[in-house]
Every structure is written in C-alpha cells, then in structure tokens.
C-alpha positions as CSV (number, residue, x, y, z in Angstrom):
1,M,62.9,-38.8,0.9
2,P,63.9,-37.3,4.4
3,D,64.3,-39.1,7.4
4,G,60.6,-39.8,9.2
5,R,57.1,-41.7,9.0
6,Q,56.2,-41.9,5.6
7,E,52.3,-42.7,5.1
8,I,51.1,-45.5,2.9
9,D,47.8,-46.3,4.3
10,G,47.8,-44.7,7.6
11,D,48.3,-46.9,10.7
12,R,47.5,-49.9,8.2
13,V,50.6,-49.4,5.9
14,F,53.4,-46.9,6.8
15,L,57.4,-46.4,6.6
16,T,60.0,-44.8,8.7
17,L,63.1,-43.6,6.9
18,S,65.9,-43.2,9.0
19,S,70.1,-42.3,9.3
20,V,71.5,-44.6,12.2
21,T,74.8,-44.9,13.7
22,G,74.9,-48.5,14.9
23,K,75.6,-49.9,18.5
24,G,77.8,-52.9,17.6
25,K,76.1,-56.1,18.7
26,K,76.7,-55.7,22.6
27,G,74.8,-52.3,22.4
28,V,71.5,-53.6,20.9
29,R,68.7,-55.6,23.0
30,L,65.8,-57.6,21.4
31,E,62.4,-56.1,20.3
32,A,59.3,-57.7,19.3
33,H,56.6,-56.6,18.2
34,R,52.6,-57.9,18.2
35,R,50.7,-55.5,15.5
36,Y,52.8,-55.3,12.8
37,I,55.3,-57.3,10.8
38,D,58.1,-54.7,9.9
39,I,60.1,-54.8,6.7
40,Q,63.2,-53.6,7.2
41,L,65.4,-52.4,3.8
42,S,69.0,-51.0,3.8
43,L,69.5,-48.6,2.0
44,K,72.9,-47.2,2.9
45,G,75.9,-49.0,5.0
46,K,76.0,-52.2,6.7
47,E,72.9,-53.2,8.9
48,C,73.8,-55.9,11.2
49,I,70.5,-57.2,13.3
50,G,70.3,-59.9,15.8
51,W,67.5,-62.4,15.6
52,S,65.8,-64.9,17.9
53,A,62.4,-67.0,18.1
54,L,60.5,-64.8,20.7
55,S,59.1,-68.1,22.3
56,R,62.3,-68.3,23.4
57,C,63.1,-65.5,24.6
58,K,62.3,-65.4,28.6
59,E,64.4,-62.2,30.7
60,N,61.7,-59.2,29.8
61,D,62.7,-55.9,30.3
62,G,60.3,-53.7,31.2
63,Q,56.4,-54.1,29.9
64,F,55.1,-54.4,26.9
65,D,54.3,-51.1,25.5
66,T,50.9,-51.7,23.4
67,E,50.6,-47.5,22.4
68,K,53.9,-48.0,20.8
69,D,53.7,-51.4,19.7
70,C,56.9,-52.6,21.3
71,G,58.4,-54.6,23.9
72,F,62.3,-55.4,24.8
73,W,64.1,-58.7,26.0
74,R,67.6,-59.0,27.2
75,D,68.2,-62.4,26.1
76,K,71.0,-63.1,23.9
77,P,70.3,-63.4,19.6
78,Q,69.6,-66.5,18.2
79,S,71.7,-65.5,15.6
80,W,72.7,-62.4,13.5
81,L,71.6,-61.5,9.6
82,V,73.9,-58.9,7.6
83,L,72.1,-56.2,5.6
84,K,73.9,-55.0,2.9
85,P,72.1,-52.2,0.9
86,G,69.3,-52.9,-1.5
87,T,68.6,-56.2,0.8
88,F,65.7,-56.8,3.7
89,V,64.2,-58.9,5.8
90,I,60.8,-59.5,7.3
91,F,60.4,-59.9,11.0
92,F,56.6,-61.2,12.0
93,P,55.5,-61.2,15.4
94,E,56.9,-64.1,16.6
95,D,60.0,-62.8,15.6
96,A,62.5,-61.3,18.3
97,H,64.8,-58.6,16.6
98,A,67.4,-56.5,17.4
99,P,68.6,-53.9,15.0
100,L,71.6,-51.6,14.5
101,A,73.8,-53.9,15.6
102,A,76.6,-52.9,12.9
103,K,78.9,-50.3,13.9
104,G,79.2,-47.0,11.5
105,N,76.6,-45.3,10.1
106,S,73.5,-46.3,7.8
107,R,70.1,-45.4,6.2
108,K,67.1,-47.4,6.1
109,A,63.4,-48.1,5.9
110,V,61.3,-50.0,7.9
111,F,58.0,-50.7,6.5
112,K,55.0,-51.3,8.8
113,V,52.3,-54.1,8.1
114,V,49.7,-54.2,10.5
115,V,48.5,-58.3,11.0
C-alpha cells in the first residue's frame, strides 16, 4: 500500500502508513493523544520511541490541538523502546511517546483506534 491514510472504520479506526527518516533521540519530543490509542508497527528499518507516563510530563510545548488530537511536551522520556520490523507497541492516552528517535530510514504503520 502507498504511504498515507487508509480507512478501516472511518474516524473510529484508521491506519497511516509512512516512510520516514529518523531524527535521533535529541531531535524528538514527547506527544500524547486524548481521543485515540496508537498502535505503532515497524515495517522496515529500526524505530526507536521514547516513552514517559503522561502524569510525569510537566513542560508543555504549546496548547493541546483538539482537532489533531495531539499535544507535545519538552520533558525527556523515562525510557526508550526499539522496534524491529514486525514488532509493535501500543500507546494509550496516559502514555506520552516520542517516535522517530532512531537514525536512518524506516517504514511504519500507525493504527489509530478511538478510545
């Protein structure tokens, strides 16, 4: 399938495919969502994602965008996850995560599931 949004069940469940270049750990910031659960699946290349409990994030980086269902924080991740192709991670609204922290090219699928 090509990169972009793929409908599964309208706005309730959808998939975004993307071919990306990682930014490295210093180039990413924590984000969180209120309306959707993220299921992030590595398809090609290595993906590294920072994680923190949202309750521990104190340094907002702007207002939460309700239309895009995304807010950002300047806090540093508590831990780092490495996803190899074929592995996935699930982030709930209480999980802040910093994707694209690996360097190099990768392809990933992000499933969005309404809470």
